[in-house]
Phi, psi and omega in degrees: 000340175300326182290315174300316182302312176299311187303325180296346179261007177295151182274355175271123186297313188297320176299317180289325179295322180295317185296325174295326185296325183295345178279352183294129174084356177259105187271097179198164177299324181296318177294327176297315177301315172303317182295319173302314179294319181299332176293346174275351185299143180289350182259130177293336185283328171296317174307307182297320181294321176303309185297317178295326174302303176309313181292322182283327194254344191238150176278160190294331183292340182295328188229351190298331180290323179290326175301311184302322185297324181294330176300338175273357177283105189266000179248019185212086180288338179296318178294322182293318182290323178301307180305315173298317177288337178278326173297321176295333174292325179291343181053219196295339183298332181267358181308307180304315175302317178289321176299322181282327180281352174298334179286080180215150176284350177281109192283335183289320183291313178310315179292317179307313181300308182293329176294317181293310179302323178304326183296325198276333201038051177275116181296341180294338177274353186300328173298326177290312177310308178302321180290325187288340175300343180251012186295150193282340175271132187299320184293322174296318179298310186298313177308315187292322182295313179305311192268355166296322176296322178292324180293331173066028186267121191298341180297345184257005187291324177303307181291331177287325176293319174303325177283324173299324182269357183288334177099351179286098192291333182293335177248340181297322184293314168303327186290314173307316174298319181296317181296332179283328175289320179290318174075031173274117185304334173310334183281346187300307183303323177285333170284331172297319177297319191289346177300334185284352175262115194299321184284351182252359183308309185297312170296322178292321181291321183293314185297318179294330175304322184283331176276324181043045167293120183299332179286348172276353182295329180298328182270339185269316179314315180305334183294344172309332179245032173291154184298333184271121173306312180305310179300323175299310179302310182304322182288326178286329173290323183297308184298329175295318179309312182310305187302310181295336180267013178098354182289134180302137189304311178308317179302313186294309187304317187297315183291323178296320184289322186294328182260324185263348178059229182278010181265003183310297183311306185313308180295325179285321182302321176307321190267347175289349174260008180303140170295337180275117188292329179288325180286321174306310182294323180298316178295323179298314178296325183275005183281064186290000000 
């Protein structure tokens, strides 16, 4: 085992990679240590070879603590990224280990763990995700909100609504997106209310587009004349979603005329010349 260890310190990338290759099939604690060392290498080829051997030759228990330890290295992005990619490849096998490792003072590691767990959509991690909504770090909270939306568990809707209504813009933005992904109609009143907050209008419109509830049109249509062109365009696309999801043309046209009166065509034609294809197509389609 001494020879591969020495070769791992060579300045030649190919020699280091071959040294790692020689560890394949050599099942021992020493070889695990060397493979984890190779995951710190500056070359992605060396790191990938080490990862492949760990995944092929060893049970997760043999090296997962070493992977988690790599998350703490703040001066080697390659090592951290390789560890994260490996944890994701392990999928739900790593859930209990990551949940235990979340109890750390290192906020970056807590965020990494939430990001990895979020990829699994493993309902076993829901209690941890919900606790992370109260984390002292903004990034950890925002990441937990985002991934709860991916899990799509209706049980988290209440917590996400509370975040949306909290006024914490850092987490309200992803909360709106998450509620749209989950699609529970209980969120609609809170989403409509959130349209009054300028910085939340874009994600809220996207979420409401997913629901396409006719009763929300009266709150959405006025944003066609929002001061922000981005919001105007998002509103056009949102209303188009209503059309595609079966809301009657007459219902949409009535709400447009009710707010815009005789200016309906004028407003829509302005967007029909947009350089953005999705906006242009939406405006043309709504020229009912």
